[in-house]
C-alpha positions in Angstrom: -5.5 16.2 3.2 -5.1 15.4 6.8 -2.3 13.3 8.3 -3.7 10.3 10.1 -0.5 9.5 12.0 -2.0 10.5 15.4 -5.0 8.3 14.8 -3.1 5.0 14.4 -1.4 3.1 17.2 0.4 -0.1 16.1 0.4 -2.9 18.7 2.0 -5.8 16.9 3.2 -6.9 13.4 3.6 -10.5 12.5 5.3 -11.8 9.3 3.0 -14.4 7.8 5.2 -15.0 4.7 8.4 -13.6 3.3 8.9 -15.9 0.4 8.0 -14.1 -2.8 7.0 -10.7 -1.2 6.1 -9.7 2.3 2.8 -10.6 3.9 2.2 -9.2 7.4 -0.6 -9.2 9.9 -0.8 -6.0 11.9 -2.9 -5.3 15.0 -3.5 -1.6 15.7 -5.9 0.9 17.3 -7.6 3.4 15.0 -9.3 6.5 16.3 -12.7 6.7 14.6 -14.2 10.0 13.4 -16.3 10.2 16.7 -13.1 10.1 18.7 -13.4 6.6 20.1 -10.6 4.0 19.6 -11.2 0.7 17.9 -8.8 -2.3 17.8 -8.4 -3.7 14.3 -6.3 -6.3 12.6 -5.3 -6.3 8.9 -3.1 -8.3 6.6 -1.0 -6.4 4.1 0.8 -7.7 1.1 3.9 -5.6 0.3 5.4 -6.2 -3.2 6.9 -2.7 -3.7 5.6 0.0 -5.9 5.3 -0.2 -9.7 4.8 1.7 -12.9 2.7 1.2 -16.0 2.6 3.0 -19.4 0.3 3.4 -22.4 2.2 3.8 -25.6 0.1 5.6 -28.2 0.4 6.9 -31.8 -2.0 9.8 -32.3 -1.5 9.8 -36.1 -2.4 6.1 -36.5 -5.0 6.2 -33.7 -3.3 3.1 -32.1 -2.0 1.9 -28.8 0.5 -0.8 -27.8 -0.6 -3.4 -25.3 0.7 -6.8 -24.1 -0.8 -10.2 -23.7 0.4 -12.7 -21.1 -0.5 -15.4 -18.7 -1.4 -14.3 -15.2 -1.7 -17.1 -12.6 -3.8 -15.1 -10.0 -6.4 -14.3 -12.8 -6.3 -18.0 -13.8 -7.0 -19.1 -10.2 -9.9 -16.8 -10.1 -11.5 -18.4 -13.2 -10.1 -16.4 -16.1 -9.0 -18.8 -18.7 -7.4 -16.4 -21.3 -4.2 -14.5 -21.6 -4.6 -11.1 -20.0 -4.3 -7.9 -22.2 -2.4 -5.2 -20.3 -0.3 -2.1 -20.5 3.4 -2.7 -20.0 4.2 -2.6 -16.3 6.7 -3.7 -13.7 8.0 -3.1 -10.2 10.3 -0.2 -9.4 13.0 -2.4 -7.8 14.7 0.7 -6.2 14.7 2.6 -9.5 12.8 5.8 -10.2 9.4 5.3 -11.7 10.6 6.8 -15.0 13.7 4.5 -15.2 11.6 1.5 -14.3 9.0 2.1 -16.9 11.6 2.7 -19.7 13.3 -0.6 -18.8 10.0 -2.6 -18.6 8.8 -1.1 -21.9 11.9 -2.2 -23.7 11.8 -5.7 -22.1 8.2 -6.3 -22.7 7.5 -4.6 -26.1 10.9 -3.9 -27.6 10.2 -0.2 -27.9 12.8 2.2 -26.6 11.1 5.3 -25.3 12.7 8.5 -24.0 9.9 11.1 -23.5 7.6 9.7 -20.9 4.8 11.7 -19.1 3.5 10.8 -15.7 -0.3 11.3 -15.6 -1.3 10.1 -12.1 -0.6 7.7 -9.3 -3.0 5.2 -7.8 -3.4 2.5 -5.1 -4.9 -0.4 -7.0 -6.1 -2.6 -4.2 -5.7 -0.5 -1.0 -7.7 -2.9 1.2 -4.9 -5.4 1.3 -2.0 -4.5 -1.1 0.5 -1.7 -0.3 1.5 -1.1 -3.9 1.2 2.3 -5.5 1.3 2.5 -9.3 2.8 5.3 -11.3 0.9 5.8 -14.6 2.7 7.1 -17.7 2.0 7.7 -21.3 4.4 8.1 -24.2 4.1 8.4 -28.0 5.7 5.7 -30.1 6.5 5.0 -33.7 7.6 1.8 -35.4 11.2 3.0 -35.8 11.5 3.0 -32.0 11.1 -0.8 -31.8 14.7 -2.0 -31.5 14.2 -5.5 -30.3 11.5 -8.2 -30.1 10.4 -7.7 -26.5 8.6 -10.7 -24.9 9.8 -10.1 -21.4 12.5 -11.8 -19.3 12.7 -15.6 -19.7 14.3 -16.1 -16.2 11.3 -14.3 -14.7 8.9 -16.7 -16.5 7.6 -14.0 -18.8 6.2 -14.9 -22.2 4.8 -11.6 -23.4 3.2 -10.9 -26.8 3.0 -7.3 -28.0 -0.2 -6.2 -29.8 -1.1 -3.0 -31.6 -4.8 -2.0 -31.5 -6.8 1.0 -32.6 -7.9 2.9 -29.5 -11.6 2.4 -30.2 -11.0 -1.3 -30.7 -9.2 -1.5 -27.4 -12.0 0.4 -25.6 -14.6 -1.9 -27.1 -12.7 -4.9 -25.7 -13.3 -3.5 -22.2 -17.1 -3.8 -22.8 -16.8 -7.3 -24.3 -14.7 -8.5 -21.3 -11.6 -9.2 -23.3 -9.7 -6.4 -21.4 -10.2 -6.8 -17.7 -7.0 -5.4 -16.2 -7.7 -2.3 -14.1 -4.5 -0.3 -14.9 -5.1 -0.9 -18.6 -8.7 0.2 -18.4 -7.7 3.4 -16.6 -5.0 4.3 -19.1 -7.3 3.6 -22.1 -10.0 5.8 -20.7 -7.4 8.5 -20.0 -6.2 8.2 -23.6 -9.8 8.7 -24.9 -10.4 11.7 -22.7 -7.0 13.4 -23.0 -4.8 12.1 -25.8 -7.3 11.3 -28.7 -10.0 13.9 -28.0 
């Protein structure tokens, strides 16, 4: 991999919004592959980095997912609750600490042995967020509370247990449309349940 630092010259950064997260407009010069410089302007939305996890039970052939309301999906015409893997922002914690906390809050499962499988930028054209992807095995005895999310954060999260093949079929039917969830379910099919 090459370092692009010498090919980017920032001219100005304007804050467009700093209410919920940080939205900035940056004007910069970028040195193209032919050596010429081109002035560009981009808006970036910085909400911090996050983590997500797929809980799986190889013996039962099942996974744990969540179902919740997502306003941005609603605005874009999706009129159902979104089925997702548990996830949340790091909020100055390590990815491992953050995903353990989010898993307990959202699903009620207390997990200890988490395995990072990869990192990804989910919408690099406009959002700075990098997601850390994890998997962990679960069993019913590890569910120590109800889950449901944090009321003060507006969360109203339902935990669902699905057979892996059922979850994968819901991608094709359009019932599962969340990118991070699709990625982790496909990872599970290829690496955890093969």
